[in-house]
TORRO-676548 format. One line per 3 residues: number of its first residue (from 1); for each residue y, z, x of C-alpha. Coordinates in nm, 4 decimals, padded with zeros to 6 digits. Each point is the difference from the previous one (the first is absolute). Layout:
<rs>
NUM	Y Z X  ...
</rs>
This chain:
<rs>
1	00.8491 02.1517 -05.8527  -00.3598 00.2055 -00.0848  -00.0831 -00.3311 -00.2248
4	00.0659 -00.2136 00.2790  -00.2753 00.1992 00.2274  -00.2427 00.0240 -00.3112
7	00.0246 -00.3783 -00.1068  -00.0279 -00.1314 00.3947  -00.2743 00.2375 -00.0036
10	-00.1974 -00.1582 -00.2899  00.0482 -00.3282 00.2216  -00.1553 00.1344 00.2984
13	-00.3172 00.1664 -00.1906  -00.0585 -00.3736 -00.2280  00.0341 -00.1941 00.3353
16	-00.2688 00.2447 00.1934  -00.2012 -00.0706 -00.3338  00.0419 -00.3850 00.0612
19	-00.0943 00.0186 00.3511  -00.3057 00.2526 -00.0830  -00.1104 -00.3121 -00.2370
22	00.0427 -00.2223 00.2864  -00.1603 00.1511 00.2851  -00.3239 00.0588 -00.2642
25	00.0230 -00.4035 -00.0526  00.0295 -00.0828 00.3585  -00.3205 00.2576 00.0862
28	-00.1867 -00.1810 -00.2203  00.0720 -00.3298 00.0423  -00.3647 -00.0641 00.1013
31	-00.1770 00.1848 -00.2871  -00.2376 -00.1908 -00.1946  00.1693 -00.0294 -00.3816
34	00.2977 00.2162 00.0949  00.2689 -00.0408 -00.2514  00.3455 -00.0074 00.1843
37	00.2968 00.2504 -00.1446  00.3333 -00.0785 -00.0980  00.2544 00.2859 -00.0839
40	00.2681 -00.0676 -00.2481  00.3320 00.1668 -00.0173  00.2183 00.1076 -00.3280
43	00.3590 00.1809 00.0324  -00.0011 00.3325 -00.1327  00.1881 00.1725 -00.2655
46	00.3249 -00.0650 -00.0932  00.3012 00.2441 -00.1183  00.2759 -00.0595 -00.1954
49	00.3658 00.0116 00.1635  00.2199 00.2738 00.0437  00.2821 -00.1713 -00.1926
52	-00.1712 -00.1245 -00.3805  00.1838 -00.2322 -00.1620  -00.0554 -00.2945 -00.2763
55	-00.3263 -00.1929 -00.0306  00.0079 -00.2636 00.2599  00.3420 00.0687 00.1605
58	00.0869 00.0446 00.3711  00.0240 00.3780 -00.0791  -00.3888 00.0184 -00.1515
61	-00.1468 -00.2056 00.3023  -00.0308 00.2690 00.2272  -00.3776 00.0729 -00.0042
64	-00.1185 00.0430 00.3556  -00.3847 -00.0292 00.1312  -00.1559 00.2956 00.1761
67	-00.2480 -00.2092 00.2787  -00.3276 -00.1585 -00.0165  -00.3335 00.0684 -00.1551
70	-00.3523 -00.1580 00.0154  -00.0661 -00.2382 -00.3446  -00.3406 -00.0475 00.1237
73	-00.2506 -00.1064 00.2521  -00.1592 -00.3339 -00.0585  -00.3730 -00.1487 00.1299
76	00.0203 -00.3521 00.0806  -00.3226 -00.1029 -00.1929  -00.0484 -00.3383 00.0931
79	-00.2466 -00.1599 00.1850  -00.0230 00.0795 00.3796  -00.0755 -00.2533 00.2600
82	-00.3703 -00.0781 00.0665  -00.1821 00.0642 00.2831  -00.3637 -00.1773 00.0975
85	-00.2667 00.2259 00.1177  -00.3070 -00.1476 -00.1197  -00.1469 00.3590 -00.0816
88	-00.2585 -00.0354 -00.2640  00.1392 00.2959 -00.2121  00.3677 -00.0767 00.0818
91	00.1597 -00.1148 -00.3558  00.3731 -00.1443 -00.0583  00.0868 00.0769 -00.4071
94	00.2942 -00.3143 -00.0559  00.1916 00.0734 -00.2633  00.1122 00.3064 -00.1966
97	-00.2986 00.1914 -00.0456  -00.1887 00.2934 00.2050  -00.3235 00.1153 00.0684
100	-00.1274 00.3066 -00.1164  -00.1325 00.2898 00.2180  -00.1143 00.3737 -00.0340
103	00.1771 00.2224 00.2119  -00.1483 00.3616 00.1360  00.0828 00.1728 -00.3033
106	-00.1358 -00.2516 -00.2839  00.3393 -00.1393 -00.0462  -00.0032 -00.3762 -00.0973
109	00.2822 -00.1703 00.2236  00.1075 -00.3717 00.0743  00.0378 -00.1707 00.3189
112	00.0639 -00.3316 00.1701  -00.1550 00.0894 00.3187  -00.3272 -00.2068 -00.0124
115	-00.1601 00.1180 00.3453  -00.3138 00.1572 -00.1410  -00.3081 00.1565 00.1639
118	-00.3800 00.0354 -00.1092  -00.0919 00.3231 00.1134  -00.3117 00.2307 -00.0412
121	00.0631 00.2161 -00.2299  -00.1473 00.3606 -00.0105  00.0132 00.0325 -00.3988
124	-00.1513 -00.3322 -00.0485  -00.3173 -00.0302 -00.2476  -00.2239 -00.1475 00.2104
127	-00.0228 00.1594 00.3905  00.1804 -00.2228 00.2350  00.2001 -00.1973 -00.3023
130	00.3365 -00.0924 00.0986  00.3253 -00.0567 -00.2385  00.3621 -00.1807 00.0538
133	00.2512 00.1910 00.1389  00.3879 -00.0350 00.1114  00.0839 00.0731 00.3656
136	00.1365 00.3598 -00.1939  -00.3429 00.1102 -00.0820  00.0431 -00.0819 -00.3559
139	-00.2219 -00.1839 -00.2127  00.0912 -00.3750 -00.1177  -00.1014 -00.0407 -00.4069
142	-00.1498 -00.2728 -00.1680  00.1248 -00.0736 -00.3143  -00.1758 00.2146 -00.2385
145	00.1502 00.3063 00.2215  -00.3232 00.0342 00.1815  -00.0269 00.0582 00.3775
148	-00.1245 -00.3293 00.1348  -00.3118 00.0540 00.2334  -00.1256 -00.2876 00.2449
151	-00.3496 -00.0424 00.0430  -00.1422 00.1993 00.3266  -00.1506 -00.3327 00.1013
154	00.3097 -00.2355 -00.0432  00.0555 -00.2127 00.2532  00.3060 -00.2575 -00.1412
157	00.2479 00.0780 -00.2613  00.1387 -00.3056 -00.1559  00.3218 00.0644 -00.2504
160	00.1020 -00.2774 -00.2582  00.3917 -00.0399 -00.1083  -00.0277 00.2283 -00.2976
163	-00.1675 00.2989 00.2258  -00.3446 -00.0568 -00.1058  -00.2239 00.1209 00.3196
166	-00.3407 -00.1123 00.0859  -00.1882 00.1832 00.2697  -00.2987 -00.1842 00.1827
169	-00.2524 00.0762 00.2204  -00.0161 -00.3311 00.1989  -00.0026 -00.2664 -00.2643
172	-00.1560 00.2594 -00.2608  00.2028 00.1460 -00.2792  -00.0091 00.4002 -00.0184
175	00.2664 00.0612 -00.1975  00.3461 -00.0237 -00.1674  00.3026 00.1702 -00.0966
178	00.3633 -00.1018 -00.1847  00.2830 00.1616 00.2331  00.2392 00.1957 -00.2650
181	00.3437 -00.1664 -00.0097  00.2516 00.1230 -00.1924  00.3696 -00.0916 -00.0760
184	00.2702 00.2099 -00.1671  00.2945 -00.0758 -00.2451  00.2844 00.0859 00.2319
187	-00.1806 00.0940 00.3627  00.3057 00.0932 00.0830  -00.0149 00.3335 -00.2022
190	-00.3218 00.0848 00.2337  00.0135 00.2961 00.1859  -00.0507 -00.0508 00.4012
193	-00.2938 00.2677 00.0977  -00.0236 -00.0678 00.3976  -00.3076 -00.2083 00.1324
196	00.1567 -00.3057 -00.1280  -00.0915 00.1313 -00.3585  00.1681 00.0190 -00.3352
199	-00.0244 00.2275 -00.3134  00.0419 -00.0996 -00.3454  00.2751 00.1576 -00.1863
202	00.2304 -00.0149 -00.3145  00.1992 -00.2529 00.1147  -00.2493 -00.2499 00.1455
205	-00.2341 00.0215 -00.2870  -00.3685 00.0363 -00.0412  -00.2420 -00.2292 00.2502
208	-00.0889 -00.3131 -00.1855  -00.3162 -00.2125 00.1382  00.1752 -00.3136 00.1859
211	-00.0715 -00.3236 -00.1481  -00.1886 -00.2152 00.2671  00.3279 -00.2568 -00.0303
214	00.2028 00.2693 00.0833  -00.0996 00.0408 00.3467  -00.2442 -00.1560 00.3105
217	-00.2191 00.1771 00.2045  -00.0136 -00.1084 00.3524  -00.3000 00.1121 00.2463
220	00.0516 00.0107 00.3747  00.3817 00.1172 00.0095  00.2419 00.2914 -00.0806
223	00.3133 00.0155 -00.1204  00.2792 00.1673 00.2025  00.3004 00.2150 -00.0403
226	00.3037 -00.1399 -00.1908  00.2069 00.1116 00.2796  00.2492 -00.2184 00.1360
229	00.1297 00.1291 00.3457  00.3016 -00.2081 -00.0013  00.1102 00.1532 -00.3100
232	-00.0789 00.3070 00.1013  00.1859 00.0113 00.3043  00.2898 -00.1414 -00.2094
235	-00.0181 00.2840 -00.2071  -00.0150 00.2512 00.2742  00.3291 -00.1513 00.1692
238	00.1321 00.0268 -00.3324  -00.0766 00.3728 -00.0622  00.0806 00.0962 00.3289
241	00.3605 -00.1346 -00.0310  00.0373 00.1594 -00.3306  -00.1306 00.3444 00.1192
244	00.2663 -00.0486 00.2552  00.2697 -00.0408 -00.1991  -00.0820 00.2437 -00.2624
247	-00.0362 00.3060 00.2981  00.3566 -00.1394 00.1267  00.1113 00.0679 -00.3764
250	-00.1665 00.3343 -00.0164  00.1671 00.1145 00.3374  00.3363 -00.1330 -00.1098
253	-00.0224 00.1935 -00.2733  -00.0572 00.2951 00.1821  00.2299 -00.0408 00.2315
256	00.2872 -00.0096 -00.3102  -00.1678 00.3360 -00.1153  00.0517 00.1598 00.3423
259	00.3355 -00.1219 -00.0075  00.0684 00.1075 -00.3742  -00.1617 00.3579 00.0731
262	00.1814 00.0449 00.2984  00.3616 -00.0311 -00.1537  00.2437 00.2859 -00.0059
265	00.2510 00.0616 -00.2890  00.3650 00.1095 00.1721
</rs>
């Protein structure tokens, strides 16, 4: 009886993990650049039967499973829907490429969230100097891995499809920069760091500067999350039903255990 209880418990725990992933997806449905997650299952270890027999015989075919485990949580790395904003520092990066940013600990991360801001930086070389930041306060990097500096007298920013920025004061160009845009051999191997940012791992391979034909930068818009509310609601109902059935199996096993423990021998 004990095995039935522990097997049913794995179903409860893993369905709870799946509901956690679904809840996270739904909570971030409007998060710019967010990539939804999908939890996949795998069956647990099998044990041999109690009656050994010749290979491939009915007597040998007595293997029994021991529940369910999490196989992996996969991120949907497809491009999200585009929402127009009209902002000069809002960018969509279409294709399998990422903007490079520098977090507060000087770690280089990669993101699809292109809602940037030019902010006066106290550490700038010149008084009143501005630099390009994400909405989390992380520096946006150029193609050389340096912080993008915005001239203080900038009034207009224009971007080309390959990510080249030109800063204007009225009609006069006052500076330029190239957004740092990178791609990976296996983007599904990236480690999610929160804030819609990813970090390099051995599975993803090192970052490689993306070629212009591999992406397109669209100014005046942002990429929304890849969450599909209809799909998440469907998965939530299925997970809720599976959780309920696993709970019933656990309770049934517990009831049977109580009956067995309460039996008296003559």
